[in-house]
C-alpha positions in Angstrom: 22.5 3.1 -21.3 23.3 4.4 -17.8 20.8 3.9 -15.0 19.4 6.8 -13.0 17.6 6.8 -9.7 14.1 8.4 -9.7 11.0 8.5 -7.7 7.7 8.1 -9.4 4.9 9.9 -7.6 1.5 8.5 -8.5 -1.9 9.7 -7.4 -4.9 7.6 -8.2 -8.2 9.3 -7.9 -10.0 6.3 -9.3 -9.5 3.3 -7.0 -10.7 1.0 -9.8 -7.3 1.6 -11.5 -5.4 -0.3 -8.8 -5.1 -3.4 -10.9 -3.9 -1.6 -14.0 -1.4 0.4 -12.0 0.0 -2.8 -10.5 0.2 -4.4 -14.0 2.3 -1.5 -15.3 4.5 -1.5 -12.2 4.9 -5.3 -12.6 6.2 -4.7 -16.2 9.0 -2.7 -14.7 9.7 -4.7 -11.6 13.3 -5.4 -12.5 14.0 -1.7 -12.0 11.9 -1.1 -8.8 13.9 -0.7 -5.7 10.9 -0.2 -3.4 7.4 1.3 -3.3 5.0 2.6 -0.7 1.3 3.1 -1.2 -0.9 5.1 1.2 -4.7 5.2 0.9 -5.9 8.6 1.8 -9.4 7.5 2.7 -10.7 11.0 3.6 -10.1 12.1 0.0 -10.8 8.8 -1.6 -7.4 8.6 -3.3 -4.3 6.5 -3.2 -0.8 8.1 -3.1 2.0 5.8 -4.3 5.7 6.4 -4.4 8.0 4.1 -6.4 11.8 4.2 -6.3 13.4 3.1 -9.6 17.0 2.5 -10.6 16.6 2.3 -14.4 17.5 3.7 -17.8 15.9 7.1 -18.4 13.7 5.6 -21.2 12.3 3.0 -18.8 11.5 5.6 -16.1 9.9 7.8 -18.7 7.9 5.0 -20.2 6.5 3.8 -16.9 5.6 7.3 -15.9 3.9 7.9 -19.2 1.9 4.7 -19.2 0.7 5.4 -15.7 -0.2 9.0 -16.5 -2.3 7.8 -19.4 -4.7 5.9 -17.1 -7.9 7.7 -16.4 -8.0 9.2 -13.0 -4.2 8.7 -12.5 -1.5 11.3 -12.3 2.2 10.3 -12.4 5.4 12.3 -12.4 9.0 11.3 -12.2 11.7 13.2 -10.1 15.2 12.2 -11.1 18.4 12.2 -9.1 21.2 14.5 -10.3 23.7 11.7 -10.3 
């Protein structure tokens, strides 16, 4: 299966989910090119962006698992190439 480049946008409204988010991202670490997390303290949330180079199924699975966590929203934006 051909790899695609995507950005996972993650917003965590429950800071207690940080360990679970990191566990899921660790499961896909072979596909992660880079990541950046920014705590938005005024709003009490974390905003995380993760660049992945992976098969579509892996990107979708990671996004789905993250989005199923309580207080976490995750969406994937795919490159056209």
